[in-house]
N, C-alpha and C positions, 0 to 999 in steps of 0.2 A: 071365821076370820081371826077370832081370838086364839083358836087352837093353832092356826097357821103361824101366827106371830110367836106363840110359845115354842112351836117346833123350830122355827128359824132361830130363835134366841138360843135354844138348847144346842142346835147344830153349830151356831157361831161360837158358843162357849166351848164346845168340844174341839173345834178347830183351833181356837185360841189356846186351849189347854195343851193340845198336841204341839203347837208352835212353841209354847213356853217350855214344854218338856224337851223339845229338840234343842232349844237354846241352852237349857240347863246342861244337857249332855255335852254340847259343844264346849261350854265354859269349863265343865269338869275335865274334859279331855285336854283342854288347853292348860288348866292348872296342873294336871298330872304330868303333861309334857314339860312344862316349865320346871316343875319339881325335879323331874328326871334329869333335865339339862343342868340344873344347878348342882345336883348330886354328882354328875359327871365332871363338871367344872371344878368342884371341890376335890374330887379324887385326883384330877390332873394337877391341881395346885399343891396338894399334899405330896405328890410324887416329885415335882420340881423343887419343892421346899426341902425335901430330904436330900436331894442331890446337892443343893446349895449348902445346907448345914454340914453335910459330910465331907465337903471338898477340903482337901488338905492345903490347897494353895489357890491363889487368885486365878492362875492359868487353868487349873483343873475345874474350878467353878464355872468359868465362862465357856470352856470347852464343853462342859456338861449342858449348860444352858443352850448352847448352839446346836450340838449334835443330838442330844436327847430331847431338847425342847421341841424340835421339829416333829418328832414322833409323838411326844406327849400331847402337844396342842394341835397336832395334825395340820401344820401349816408348812408352806414351801420354803420360806427364807427367814433366817435370823442373822442379824449382824450386830456387832457391838462396837461402839466408839468409846475409847477410854481417854481420860485426861493424860497428857504426856508424862506427868509426874509418876504415873502408875507403871511406866516401863520398867522401873527398878524392881518390880515384883514379878517380872517375867524372866525366863532364862535368857542369857546373853545372846544365844544363837537362835532365838525364837524365829526371827526372819534372817535367813542366811543368804545374802545376796538377793537374787530374784526367786529363790526357791523357798517355799514355806515348808519347814521341816517338821511341823507339828500338826496333828489332826485339828481341823477347824481354824487354823491360823489365817487362812485366806478370808475369814469373816471377822477378824479382829483388826481394828484400826486405832492408831493413836493420833491425837490431835489436840490443839489448844481449844478447849471448850469455853473459854471466857467469852462472854457475849452471846452464848447460845440461848440464854433465857428468853430472848426475843422471839424464839421459835415456838414458845409454849405459853399458853394462857394460864396465869396463876401457877406456873410450874407444874401443870398437870399434863398427862399424856395427850397426844394429838392423834385422833383416829380419823381416817379418811377412806372413803370407798368410791367405787365407780370411777377409777382412775384410768387414764390412758397409759400412764407410766408412774412408777413410784418416784420418791425423792432421790436424785442422784447423790446428794450429800450424805444420805444414810444408807443407800444401796448402790455403792459404786461398782466399777468393773463390769458394767453391763447388766447387773442384776435388776436395776430399776426398770428396764424395758419389759420385764416379765411380771412386775408387781402391779396388781389391779386394786388392791386395798392394803392399807398399812396402819400400823400402830407404832408411834414413835414415843418412847417412854424415857423421860429424864430421871436420872438417879442423883439425888442431892445429898450432900454432906457438908456440914458447917456453912449452910446458906448458899452453896454454889453447886453447879452441876459438875460431877466427877465422872459420869458415864452416861451413855445413852443406849438403851436397848431398842432394837428395831425389829419389828415383826412384819413380814410381808406375805401376802397371799395372792395366788392367781385367781381367786374367787372375788368378784366385784363387791360382794356384800359380807365378806368374812369379818372385816373390821369397819364398823360404822360408828358414828357418834353415839357414845354411851354404851356400846357393846363391850362387855367384859371390863368395864372401866375400874370397878372395885378390885378385881383380881390383879389388874396391871399395876395399880397403886400399891397393892400389898406386895407384889413381886419387887417393885422398885425399892420399897422400904427394907425388905429383907436383904436385897443385894447391897444396899447402902450399909447396913449393919455389918455384913460380912466383910466388906471392903475396909471398914473402920477397924474391925478385929485384926485383919492382916496388917494394917498400918501399925497397930499397937505391937504386934508380934515382930514386925520388921521385915525388910526385903529378903532375908535369908530364906523365907518361905516362898521360893520361886517355883518349885515343882519340877526341877530339872530331870528328876528320875522317874517321871510319869509320862505315859504316852497319850494322856487325855482320853 
């Protein structure tokens, strides 16, 4: 009887040990996966940061964010809403009648952003997933119908919103609460710094001679 109890105890210990080892392997795999994902996210952030730093004008910067950002972040839609006062930093013929004459111009909008703070908690990005459609306000012209998750990122300068970066995906779970939050905040701060730099340089830096 005693031998049987010892045998059962040893068998149980071996089973528990195997289960413990299996759990350890799963946790290690998860850690490696998270580390790889973080490394990829950092590489993507480094690439978009370089595009922003190297941009010779406000127009070129946002064209890069829109056109190259879709590739870098592997998402479907990017739009930008800019405070009306930033129009002076764009070529005069940026929107010529009904025709958008510059690459990415159909995704750039100018508006009065006063009062937009109510759309954000503590001025932080809003991330939403599992949507039937995105926000019409930030994804106009029918784009919202194809958005299933979104990240709406306010850009602040001097205590107010001067731009809003909008990232939309057809994947329901691409943007969820907390996902990529730190990188979005970092991107917003970088864009804000660059906008302030162009403000100091003056509206002559419109980028008329670039194709985006």
